[in-house]
C-alpha positions in Angstrom: 38.5 -82.2 180.6 39.3 -78.5 181.7 43.0 -79.0 181.1 42.8 -79.5 177.3 40.5 -76.6 176.8 42.9 -74.4 178.8 45.8 -75.6 176.8 44.1 -75.1 173.4 43.1 -71.6 174.5 46.6 -70.6 175.7 48.3 -71.8 172.5 45.6 -70.1 170.4 46.2 -66.9 172.3 50.0 -67.1 172.1 49.8 -67.8 168.2 47.5 -64.9 167.7 49.3 -62.3 169.7 52.9 -63.7 169.6 53.4 -66.0 166.6 51.4 -64.1 163.8 52.8 -60.7 164.5 56.4 -62.1 164.5 55.8 -63.8 161.2 54.4 -60.7 159.7 57.1 -58.3 160.9 59.8 -61.0 159.9 58.7 -61.0 156.2 58.0 -57.3 156.2 61.6 -56.7 157.3 62.8 -59.3 154.7 60.8 -57.5 152.0 62.2 -54.1 152.8 65.8 -55.4 153.0 65.5 -57.1 149.6 63.6 -54.1 148.1 66.7 -52.2 147.1 69.6 -52.8 144.9 72.6 -54.2 146.5 76.1 -52.6 146.0 77.0 -55.6 143.6 73.9 -55.1 141.5 74.6 -51.3 141.2 78.3 -52.1 140.2 77.0 -54.6 137.6 74.5 -52.0 136.3 77.4 -49.5 136.0 79.5 -51.9 134.1 76.6 -52.9 131.7 75.9 -49.1 131.0 79.6 -48.5 130.1 79.6 -51.6 128.0 76.3 -50.3 126.2 77.8 -46.9 125.5 81.2 -48.4 124.1 79.0 -50.6 121.7 77.0 -47.5 120.7 80.2 -45.7 119.9 81.4 -48.7 118.0 78.3 -48.6 116.1 78.6 -44.9 115.1 82.1 -45.5 114.0 81.0 -48.3 111.7 78.2 -46.2 110.3 80.6 -43.4 109.7 83.0 -45.8 107.8 80.3 -47.4 105.8 78.9 -43.9 105.0 82.2 -42.7 103.8 82.6 -45.7 101.5 79.1 -45.9 100.0 77.5 -42.6 99.3 74.0 -44.2 99.1 74.0 -45.3 102.8 72.4 -42.9 105.0 73.1 -43.8 108.6 71.5 -42.3 111.6 74.3 -40.7 113.0 74.0 -39.5 116.5 75.8 -37.2 118.9 78.4 -38.6 121.3 75.7 -38.5 124.0 72.1 -39.0 122.9 68.9 -38.2 124.7 68.5 -41.9 125.5 71.5 -41.9 127.7 70.0 -39.1 129.9 66.8 -41.1 130.1 68.8 -44.2 131.5 70.5 -42.6 134.4 70.2 -44.6 137.3 69.3 -42.8 140.8 72.1 -43.5 143.1 71.6 -44.3 146.7 73.2 -41.6 149.2 75.9 -44.1 150.2 76.9 -44.9 146.6 76.8 -41.1 145.7 79.3 -40.5 148.6 81.6 -43.4 147.5 81.5 -42.1 144.0 82.4 -38.5 145.0 85.4 -39.7 147.0 86.8 -41.7 144.0 86.4 -38.7 141.9 88.6 -36.5 144.1 
C-alpha cells in the first residue's frame, strides 16, 4: 500500500515543481515573442500608410478641381501634410530604424 502513495506523491511533487513552472515560462515566452510587430507587419503598415497618403492627395486634387468648376463648392482644403499624419507616425523598433537608415544612404 506504500508504493501507490509514494508514486502519487512523487508525481505530484514533480508536477508542482517542474511541470507547472515549465508551462508558465513557456507561455510567458510565447507571449513576449508575439507581443511585438513582425517585420512583415511593419512593412504592411508602411505600405498602408503610403496608400492612405496617396488617397488623401487624390482627394485634395479632386476637391481643388471641383472647387475650380463650381464656385459654390467649399472644400476643406488641407496642407500637403496634415496634423493627422504626425499623429499616426509609428514608433520603429531599433533594428527597423537601422535598416531604414541604411536604405536612405
